[in-house]
BAROVEX-791361 format. One line per field, with one value per atom (N, C-alpha, C): atom name; z, y, x. Coordinates in nm, 4 decimals. Each point is the difference from the previous one (the first is absolute). Example, Ala and Ser with C-alpha at 12.3 -4.5 7.8 and 13.67 -1.06 7.14 Angstrom:
site: (N;CA;C;N;CA;C)
pz: (0.7800;0.0000;0.0000;-0.0720;0.0060;0.0730)
py: (-0.5690;0.1190;0.1200;0.1050;0.1190;0.1090)
px: (1.3190;-0.0890;0.0900;-0.0350;0.0820;-0.0770)
// end
This chain:
site: (N;CA;C;N;CA;C;N;CA;C;N;CA;C;N;CA;C;N;CA;C;N;CA;C;N;CA;C;N;CA;C;N;CA;C;N;CA;C;N;CA;C;N;CA;C;N;CA;C;N;CA;C;N;CA;C;N;CA;C;N;CA;C;N;CA;C;N;CA;C;N;CA;C;N;CA;C;N;CA;C;N;CA;C;N;CA;C;N;CA;C;N;CA;C;N;CA;C;N;CA;C;N;CA;C;N;CA;C;N;CA;C;N;CA;C;N;CA;C;N;CA;C;N;CA;C;N;CA;C;N;CA;C;N;CA;C;N;CA;C;N;CA;C;N;CA;C;N;CA;C;N;CA;C;N;CA;C;N;CA;C;N;CA;C;N;CA;C;N;CA;C;N;CA;C;N;CA;C;N;CA;C;N;CA;C;N;CA;C;N;CA;C;N;CA;C;N;CA;C;N;CA;C;N;CA;C;N;CA;C;N;CA;C;N;CA;C;N;CA;C;N;CA;C;N;CA;C;N;CA;C;N;CA;C;N;CA;C;N;CA;C;N;CA;C;N;CA;C;N;CA;C;N;CA;C;N;CA;C;N;CA;C;N;CA;C;N;CA;C;N;CA;C;N;CA;C;N;CA;C;N;CA;C;N;CA;C;N;CA;C;N;CA;C;N;CA;C;N;CA;C;N;CA;C;N;CA;C;N;CA;C;N;CA;C;N;CA;C;N;CA;C;N;CA;C)
pz: (-7.4973;0.1464;0.0555;-0.0235;0.0379;0.1316;0.0801;0.1417;0.0308;0.1203;0.0262;0.1423;0.0421;0.1210;-0.0102;0.0775;-0.0531;0.1287;0.0516;0.0961;-0.0431;0.1479;-0.0727;0.1552;-0.0563;0.0727;0.1447;0.0275;0.1348;0.0748;-0.0880;0.0812;-0.0564;-0.0039;0.0020;-0.1466;0.0121;-0.0849;-0.0768;-0.0737;-0.0214;-0.1210;-0.0545;-0.0483;-0.0660;-0.1631;-0.0652;-0.1364;-0.0620;-0.1413;-0.0683;-0.0453;-0.0609;-0.1205;-0.0510;-0.1625;0.0512;-0.0896;0.0522;-0.0754;-0.1456;-0.0623;0.0758;0.0708;0.0813;0.1475;0.0361;0.1455;0.0987;-0.0727;0.0714;0.0657;0.0994;0.1019;0.0638;-0.0434;0.0219;0.0820;0.0954;0.1237;0.0826;0.0433;0.0536;0.1032;0.0773;0.1320;0.0551;0.1287;0.0493;0.0626;0.0142;0.0219;0.1806;0.0166;0.1797;0.0229;0.0915;-0.0232;0.1107;0.0311;0.1082;0.0390;-0.0624;0.0754;-0.0949;0.0060;-0.0735;-0.1477;-0.0063;-0.1073;-0.0539;0.0081;0.0143;0.0136;-0.1448;0.0433;-0.0308;0.0202;-0.0314;-0.0781;-0.0138;-0.1144;0.0688;0.0065;0.0491;-0.0491;-0.0761;-0.0683;0.0542;-0.1130;0.0434;0.0258;0.0088;0.0692;-0.0140;0.1678;-0.0235;0.0348;0.0115;0.0296;-0.1235;-0.1034;-0.1294;-0.1155;-0.0717;-0.0499;-0.1720;-0.0121;-0.1311;-0.0163;-0.1060;-0.0675;-0.0743;-0.0437;-0.0449;0.0291;-0.0252;0.1081;-0.1391;-0.0129;-0.1159;0.0897;-0.0273;0.0989;-0.0997;0.1017;-0.0887;-0.0143;-0.1010;-0.0250;0.0888;0.0422;0.1067;0.1227;-0.0006;0.1463;-0.0168;-0.1239;-0.0068;-0.0476;0.1387;-0.0314;-0.1024;0.0674;-0.0747;-0.0326;-0.1362;-0.0813;-0.0141;0.0677;-0.0036;-0.0101;-0.1082;0.0628;0.0670;0.0485;0.1165;-0.0508;0.1333;-0.0209;-0.0354;-0.0768;-0.0956;0.0777;0.1377;0.0896;0.0764;0.0329;0.0317;-0.1271;-0.0942;-0.1463;0.0339;0.0122;-0.0285;0.1508;0.1102;0.0901;-0.0114;-0.0532;-0.0348;-0.1260;-0.0921;-0.1262;0.0561;0.0772;0.0990;0.0458;0.0838;0.0976;-0.1280;-0.0952;0.0065;-0.1769;-0.0860;-0.1354;-0.0448;-0.0925;-0.0777;0.0466;0.1058;0.0503;-0.0376;-0.0741;-0.0829;0.0326;0.0610;0.0202;-0.0629;-0.0072;-0.0550;0.0834;-0.0869;0.1151;0.0203;0.0733;0.1054;-0.0392;0.0469;0.0068;0.0904;0.1170;0.1260;0.1126;0.0990;0.1476;-0.0335;0.0527;-0.0057;0.1753;-0.0242;0.1473;0.0102;-0.0267;0.0498;0.0191;0.1005;0.0439;0.0196)
py: (15.0012;0.0648;0.1015;0.1296;0.0860;0.0288;-0.0628;0.0194;0.0625;0.1149;0.0750;0.0422;0.0666;0.0766;0.1265;0.0902;0.1643;0.0714;0.0354;0.1115;0.0953;0.0557;0.1260;0.0826;0.1582;0.0649;0.0154;-0.0540;-0.0092;-0.0863;-0.1148;-0.1151;-0.1313;-0.0002;-0.1201;-0.0752;-0.1076;-0.0908;-0.0859;0.0359;-0.0978;-0.1417;-0.0637;-0.1354;0.0037;-0.0327;-0.0243;-0.0050;0.0048;-0.0119;0.1526;0.0454;0.1500;0.0330;0.1108;0.0927;0.1016;-0.0433;0.1415;0.1543;-0.0409;0.0903;0.0550;-0.0894;0.0850;0.0167;-0.0616;0.0765;-0.1113;-0.1344;-0.0803;-0.0872;-0.0503;-0.1097;-0.0736;-0.1622;-0.0519;-0.0782;-0.0266;-0.1204;0.0587;0.1179;-0.0156;-0.0104;-0.0615;-0.0844;0.0812;-0.0237;0.0722;-0.1694;0.0536;-0.1862;0.0331;-0.1303;0.0216;-0.1161;0.0450;-0.0851;-0.1235;-0.1162;-0.0640;-0.0989;-0.0477;-0.0442;0.0750;-0.1068;0.0078;-0.0272;-0.0691;-0.0739;-0.0258;0.0847;0.0213;0.1019;0.1021;0.0929;-0.0435;0.1008;-0.0122;0.1229;-0.0355;0.1398;0.0772;0.0616;0.1104;0.0760;-0.0070;0.1037;0.2123;0.0529;0.1185;0.1183;-0.0619;0.1001;-0.0566;-0.1177;-0.1438;0.0204;0.1639;-0.0312;0.0885;-0.0191;0.0746;-0.1356;0.1020;-0.1562;-0.0197;0.1053;0.0454;-0.1056;-0.0332;-0.0852;0.0448;0.1651;0.0802;0.0999;0.0957;0.1296;0.0327;0.1454;0.0929;0.0949;-0.0140;0.0711;0.1064;0.1320;0.1265;0.0065;-0.0105;-0.0276;0.0695;0.1070;0.0883;-0.0576;-0.1327;-0.0745;-0.1138;-0.0486;-0.1282;0.0346;-0.0044;-0.0083;-0.1302;-0.1048;-0.0876;-0.1330;-0.0444;-0.1687;-0.0337;-0.1781;-0.0777;-0.1637;-0.0441;-0.1578;-0.0899;-0.0819;-0.0969;-0.1350;-0.0412;-0.1287;-0.1004;-0.0552;-0.1180;-0.1000;-0.0523;-0.0460;0.0770;0.1183;0.0799;0.0281;0.0305;-0.0153;-0.1065;-0.0997;-0.1016;-0.0645;0.0665;-0.0276;0.1023;0.1417;0.0741;-0.0568;-0.0432;-0.0644;-0.0507;-0.1351;-0.0986;0.0447;0.0793;0.0674;0.0711;0.1259;0.0815;0.0236;-0.1102;-0.0085;-0.1177;-0.0231;-0.1488;-0.1448;0.0385;-0.1449;-0.0805;0.0879;-0.0241;0.0050;-0.0818;0.0718;-0.0655;0.0479;-0.0944;-0.0047;-0.0505;-0.0913;0.1154;-0.0311;0.1297;-0.0681;-0.1182;-0.0970;0.0161;0.0460;0.0041;0.0326;-0.0126;0.0116;0.1917;-0.0263;0.1430;0.0200;0.1284;0.0868;0.0227;-0.1168;-0.0204;-0.1434;-0.0573;-0.1459;-0.0194)
px: (13.4802;-0.0401;0.1003;-0.0162;0.1689;-0.0013;0.0054;0.0334;0.1357;-0.0088;0.0890;0.0244;0.1114;-0.0565;0.0350;-0.0774;-0.0211;0.0313;0.0947;0.0685;-0.0837;-0.1082;-0.0252;0.1051;-0.0764;0.0959;-0.0044;-0.1241;-0.0384;0.0667;0.0755;0.1434;-0.1312;-0.1171;-0.0930;0.0598;0.0150;0.0463;-0.1282;-0.0439;-0.1086;0.0354;-0.0632;0.0550;-0.1377;-0.0488;-0.0626;0.0170;-0.1523;0.0165;-0.0225;0.0891;0.0769;-0.0222;-0.0823;-0.0007;0.0745;0.1030;0.1358;-0.0939;-0.0538;-0.0145;-0.1207;-0.1397;-0.0985;0.0272;0.1091;0.0069;-0.0870;-0.0300;-0.0769;0.0418;-0.0631;0.0808;-0.1591;0.0276;-0.1699;0.0647;-0.0501;-0.0443;0.1405;0.0317;0.1232;-0.0113;0.1713;0.0125;0.1119;0.0149;0.1253;0.0696;0.0815;0.1070;0.0263;-0.0216;0.0629;0.0284;0.1476;0.0960;-0.0367;-0.0407;-0.0535;0.1209;0.0853;0.1299;0.1298;0.0933;0.1380;-0.0785;-0.0572;-0.0148;-0.1021;-0.0848;-0.1504;-0.0563;-0.0944;-0.0864;-0.1231;-0.1063;-0.1399;-0.0506;-0.1168;-0.0305;-0.1162;-0.0137;-0.1303;-0.0617;-0.0690;-0.0939;0.0156;0.0358;0.0919;-0.1515;-0.1142;-0.1185;-0.0921;0.0028;-0.0733;-0.1359;-0.0377;-0.1496;-0.0747;0.0373;0.0177;-0.0999;-0.1335;-0.0047;0.0628;0.0425;0.1061;0.1122;0.0166;0.1257;0.0891;-0.0630;0.1436;-0.0278;0.1256;0.0779;0.0403;0.0079;0.0495;0.1143;0.1339;0.0427;0.0974;-0.0054;0.0748;0.1624;0.0686;0.1167;0.1058;-0.0602;0.0609;0.0271;-0.0843;0.0057;0.0735;0.0318;0.0940;0.1255;0.0868;0.1242;0.0998;-0.0298;0.0281;-0.0818;0.0651;-0.1118;0.1429;-0.0436;0.1492;-0.1358;0.1133;-0.0766;0.0858;-0.1076;0.0274;0.0530;0.0651;0.0519;-0.1269;0.0717;-0.1149;-0.0721;0.0555;-0.0853;-0.0850;0.0233;-0.1179;-0.1022;-0.0353;-0.0713;-0.0795;0.1008;-0.0638;-0.0772;0.0293;-0.1608;-0.0807;0.0123;-0.1017;-0.0730;0.0327;-0.0920;-0.0683;0.0903;-0.0896;-0.1543;0.0473;-0.1475;-0.0801;0.0337;-0.0282;-0.0452;0.0516;0.0267;-0.0644;0.1183;-0.0376;-0.0089;0.1032;0.0665;0.0910;0.0237;0.1420;0.1343;0.0812;0.1305;0.1121;0.1475;0.1020;0.1113;0.0962;0.0820;0.1160;0.0276;0.1056;0.0982;0.0528;0.1435;0.0433;-0.0525;0.0613;-0.0877;0.0458;-0.1462;-0.0132;-0.1126;-0.0947;0.0033;-0.0784;0.0000;-0.1013;-0.1353;-0.1115;-0.0594;0.0049;-0.0170;-0.1821)
// end
């Protein structure tokens, strides 16, 4: 699973499985701060039945790798459920 943070020129930060060659993001979510130590995921387009979206290259500002704790939580919810050890305290509780 190639989970990335994709920042769009609109300022939105999407988090999901991203294929850079195709510009395709699968199961994109936005991260919502709940408290200082907790975040929640919200579907990017909550009323859409689509799971895959093709982003235009001119709308992509940055592609970055997220912290392992966030990637693990995303994988638990949207992926295989396999998580890897981070060796420290996580952002998500």
